[in-house]
C-alpha positions in Angstrom: -52.2 39.0 -40.5 -49.4 37.7 -42.6 -49.7 34.0 -43.5 -46.8 31.7 -44.4 -46.8 30.7 -48.1 -47.5 27.1 -47.2 -50.8 28.2 -45.6 -52.2 29.0 -49.1 -54.0 25.7 -49.8 -56.3 25.1 -52.8 -60.0 25.4 -51.8 -62.1 22.3 -51.0 -63.9 21.6 -54.3 -66.1 18.7 -53.4 -69.3 20.5 -54.5 -67.7 21.2 -57.9 -66.9 17.5 -58.2 -70.4 16.5 -57.3 -71.9 19.0 -59.8 -69.7 17.6 -62.6 -70.5 14.0 -61.6 -74.2 14.8 -61.8 -73.8 16.5 -65.2 -71.9 13.4 -66.6 -74.6 11.1 -65.1 -77.4 13.1 -66.8 -75.5 12.8 -70.0 -75.6 9.0 -69.8 -72.3 8.2 -68.2 -72.2 5.5 -65.5 -71.0 7.2 -62.3 -70.2 5.7 -58.9 -70.8 8.6 -56.5 -68.0 8.6 -53.9 -67.5 12.3 -53.7 -69.5 13.1 -50.6 -69.9 10.9 -47.6 -73.4 9.8 -46.7 -73.4 7.7 -43.5 -77.1 6.8 -43.7 -76.8 5.5 -47.3 -75.4 2.1 -48.1 -72.4 1.7 -50.4 -73.3 1.5 -54.1 -73.6 -2.0 -55.5 -70.8 -1.4 -58.0 -68.4 -0.4 -55.1 -69.4 -3.6 -53.2 -68.8 -5.7 -56.3 -65.4 -4.2 -56.7 -64.5 -4.9 -53.1 -65.6 -8.5 -53.4 -63.5 -8.9 -56.5 -60.5 -7.3 -54.8 -60.9 -9.7 -51.8 -60.8 -12.7 -54.2 -57.5 -11.7 -55.7 -55.5 -12.7 -52.5 -53.4 -9.5 -52.9 -54.2 -8.3 -49.4 -51.6 -7.3 -46.9 -49.4 -4.5 -45.9 -47.7 -2.0 -48.2 -44.0 -1.3 -47.8 -43.2 0.4 -44.4 -42.2 3.7 -46.0 -45.0 3.6 -48.6 -45.2 2.6 -52.3 -42.4 4.2 -54.2 -44.6 4.9 -57.3 -47.2 6.7 -55.0 -44.5 8.7 -53.2 -43.0 9.8 -56.6 -46.5 10.8 -57.7 -47.1 12.9 -54.6 -43.7 14.6 -55.0 -44.7 15.4 -58.6 -47.9 16.9 -57.5 -46.1 19.1 -54.9 -43.9 20.3 -57.7 -46.9 21.0 -60.0 -49.1 22.7 -57.3 -46.5 24.4 -55.1 -43.3 24.6 -57.2 -41.5 22.4 -54.6 -38.8 20.1 -55.8 -39.4 17.3 -53.3 -37.4 14.1 -53.1 -39.9 11.2 -53.0 -37.8 9.7 -50.2 -39.0 12.6 -48.0 -42.7 11.9 -48.7 
């Protein structure tokens, strides 16, 4: 079966990320494991502390209706890098 070029998506690499996070942790780095969902495990204390600090800033609310321009530009850059597509950020 012939697939459209857009069907060629990079593989899901979560286990590679987990393996690298574990390696860095064993080497003494402080790692917050957020690479694999674990519904039966509570959120790490560091993640909870970051959420509390974020709530205290008062910077909550909605983003721009069409999305953050900087984020849209970054996504367009990734599409160019990964897929060779010159994508206008306004279309993201």
